N, C-alpha and C positions, 0 to 999 in steps of 0.2 A: 504493500500500500504506500509506504514512504517512498519506495523506488519510483512508483508510478507518478507520485506528486513531483519528485525532483526532476524526472525526465520531462514531465509536462511543462514545468516552469522553465527549465533550461533550454529546451530544444523546440520552442514554439515556432521559430522561423523554419527549422528543418521540417517540422511537422507540416507546416503550410506547403512546403515544396513537395513533400511526399503526397499530400492530398491532391495537389495540382496534377501530378503524374498518375495518381492512383485514386480515382474518384471513390471507389468502394471503401477506401480507408476511413473516410468520414463516417460512413454507415457503421463500420465495425467499431469505431471509437465511440459513437453515440450509444451503441448497444452495450459496450463495455462499461461506460459510465452509468447507464441506466440500471444494469443488473449487478454492478459492483464487481465485475470480473476484471480486477486490476491487472492480472497477468496478461490478458489480451491487450490491454492498453499499453503495457510496457513493451510488448512485442512491436506494436504499431508505431509507437512514438520513438523508439530507439533504433528502428530500422532506417537506413538511408535508402535512397532510390537505387543505388548500385547494389546494396545488399538485397533489396527486394528482387532485382533482376536475377540474382543467383539463388534466391529462396523460392522453392517450388510452391506455387499458389495452393496446390491441393493439400500441402502439409498444414498451412494456416487454416484452410477451410475445415479440415478434419478436426484440428485442435479446437476451433471455435464451436463447431457443431457438437462436439463431445461435451463442452462446457454448457452449451445452451440446452442440451438434452437433460443434463443433471438439474439445471435450473427449472426446466419445464416440469420435470417430475415433482419437484418441490412445490411449484405453483399449483399443480393438479391436486396434490395432497392438501395444500392450504385451502383451495377452493372447496374441496370436499368437506373439510372441517367446518368452513363457514356455512356451507349448505346444511350440514347436520345441526349446527348451532341454531341457525335460523328456523329450521324445522322444529327444534325443541321449543323455541320461544313461541312460535305460532301454535304448536300443539297445546302448550300450557295456557296460552291466551284463549284458545277455543274451549278448553275445559272450564275456565273461569266464566266465559260467556254462557255456557250451558248451565252452570250453577246459578248465574244471575237470572236466566230465563226460568229456571225451576224455583226461583224465590229463596235460594239458600243464603243470599247475602241481602241485608237490609240497606235501603238508601241511607247514606250518612254514616254507615258503619266504618270504623277505622280498621284497616287491614294490617295485621302484624306480619312483617317480613319473615320473622323467625318461624312463626306457625305455618304460614302458607308455603314457605320453602320446604319445610319438613314434610308437610302433607303431600306436596307434589314431587318430593324427592329431587329437587333441583337446588343449585347454589343460589345464594342471595343476589349475586351479580346477575345471574340469568333472570331471576325473578324481577329485578329492577328493570330489565329490558322488557319483560312481559308487562309490567306496570306502565312503562312509558308507551307501549303500543296501545294498551287499553285506555290510557288517558287521552291519546290522540283520537280514539274512537268515541270519546265522551262518555265512557262507562265508569271511569274512575276520575278522581280529582286529586291533584297534589296541592297541599296547603303548606307553604314554607314554614319550617321549624315545627311542624306538627305531624306530617306524614301523608300517607295515601288513604283516601276515603272513597267509599262507593258513592257514585254520583246520585244526585236527587234532582232529576229534571223538573223544570218549572212549566208554567202554562205556555210560554213561547215555544218550548221544546215539543209540547204535545201538539200544537198546531202544525209544526213542521213535520213531525212524525206522521201525522195523518195525511199531510200533503204528499209525502213520499209513498205511503201505503196506497193511496188512491191511484197514483201513476202505475206502480208495480202490479198491484192486484187487478186493476182493470185490464191491463195488458195480458195477465194470466188468464182471465175469464175469456177474453177475446181469442186467445190462442188455444183454448181447450178443445180437445178432440175426444170423441167417444172411445172408451176403452183405454184411455191413458192410465198408467199405473197410479198416478197421484190421486185419481178419483176414488179408487178402491181404498187407499189410505184415508182419504177424507171421510168416507162412509164409516170406517172403523172408529175414527176419532169422534164422530158424532155419537156413536153408541157409548163410547167411554165417557164422553161428556155427560150424557144422560145418567149413566150409573153414578158418577160422582155428584151430580146434581141431586139425585134422590137421597144420597147419603149426607148432603149438606156440606160436602168438602169443597168449599168455594175456591180455595187456593189451587186445588187440583183441577177444578173446572177451568180456572184461568190458564193453567199450564197447558191443558188439553186444547183449549181454544186457540192458544198461540201456535200449537203444533198443527192444528187444522189449517190455519192461515199460511204457515210455512209450506204445508203440503200443496196448498192452492198455488203458491208461487212456483212450485215445481212444474206446473203446467206450462211455464215459459220455456222449460228445457234450457235454462241459462244458469250455469254455476255462478257467474258474476252477479246476476240479479239475486240469486239465492244467498250469496255471501253478504250482499248489501242489506237484504231483508233481515238476515240474522242480527245484524247490528241494530236495526230499527226495533225489532221485537225485544231484544235484550234491554234497550233503553226504555221501551214501553213498560216492561215488567217493573222497572225501577220507579215508574210513575205509580203503578198499582201498589207497589210496596209501601208507599207513603200513606195509604188509606187503611183504615181499620176495618170497616164494614164494606165488603165488595160484592155481597150477594146480589144486590140490585143491579150491579154493573155486569154480572155474568149470566144470571138466570135467563133473561129474555133471549140471549144469543144462542142458547143451546138449540132451540127449535128453529131459529133463523138460519143457523148453520145447516140444519137438516133441509130447509127449504132451498137453500143455495145449491146443495149437492144434488137435490132432485132435479132442479132446472138444468144443471150441467149434465147430469146423466141422460136427460131427455134431449140434449143438444139445443136447448132453448137459450142461446147466448144472450139474446136481447133481454129476456126476463132476468137472467142471472146478473147481467151488467147493471140493470136498473135496481135490482135488489141489493147488490153490493154497494152501490153509491148511497142508497138510503141507509143501509147498515152502518157504513163508516161515518156518515154525517151524524147519525144518532149516537153512535159510540163516542165520537169526539166530544159532542156537546155534553153528554152525561159525565164523561171523565173530567172535563174542564170544570163543570159545576161541583163535582165531588172533591176535586183538588182544591178549589177555592174555599169550600166549606172546611176542609181539613186544616187549611192554613189560617182560617179566620180565628182570631183570639177569642177565647171563651169569655163571654160577658156575664157578670153575676146577675142572677134573677132578682129583679126588684120586688121586695115584699111590700104589699099594701097594708 
C-alpha cells in the first residue's frame, strides 16, 4: 500500500506517458483504486513504456482477472449476507404487522426492545431496523428519549385509510371472476364471522372481517396491491384498538359481508360495487363518530 502511494506520487508524469501509449492502463488503474488492489496499481505505475513492450499483455491480464475473481467472490458473499439480513428484517416486520392486525398490541403501547428481540429470536440491532421500517409505514412511532410506541391513528388517518380502501377494493370487485379462489375464502370467512358473532367475540369478529377484506383484495391478483392493503388494514386495526365497545361497529357487517359475496358469486358486479361503496361510507362514518366519542373528555353529570 505504501509502495503504491510512493510510486503514484513520484512517477505521475511517467504514468501520464504510459497512459498516452496504453489507453487501457487508465481503466486498470481506476479498477485498482476502486477495489483497493494496490498490487495492480504498483505494476501499472512502475512500468515504463519500454518495459510494457517486453511485458506480455496476457500475463497482466491473467494477474488482474485472478484478483478480480477473488474480489467478485467476496462481493457475491457480501450481497448474499445483505439479502439474508434484509429478508430477516422484512420477515420480522411482517410478523409484527400480523400481530397488530390480530389486536395483540394496543395503540400507544410502549415496545420493549429486550422483550421483542427475545420473543423473535433476533438481535436488538436487527430489531431496530424492523422498528425503523414499521415506523416508516406509520404503524409505530418513535418518541425521542422515550422509545418506540405502537401508533394511535387519528381521524385524519381514518379518512385517508378509507380513501385508499375505496380505490383498492372497488378495483377488486370490478376484477372479480366466477370461480376465483378468493371467493371461496371469503365465503368461509363469512361463516367464521357468524360463529364469533353468536359467541359475542367482537375482537375476533373484527379480525375475521379484516381477513374477509384482505381476501377480497386478492381478486386483483396483484401482490403489490395486497402488500399495500396489509399496511392499511394493520393501521385500521390500531384505530379499532382505541375503542372499548366495538360490537356496534362489527355486528351489522357480518351479514353485509354475506350479501357482498352473494353478489360476487352471482357475477353481479354492478350490485357488488354499489354495495361496497355504501358499506365503506357507512363504516367510515361510524368509526369516525366512535373515535370522536372515545377521545371526548368525560364531563361530570350535573346533579339537580
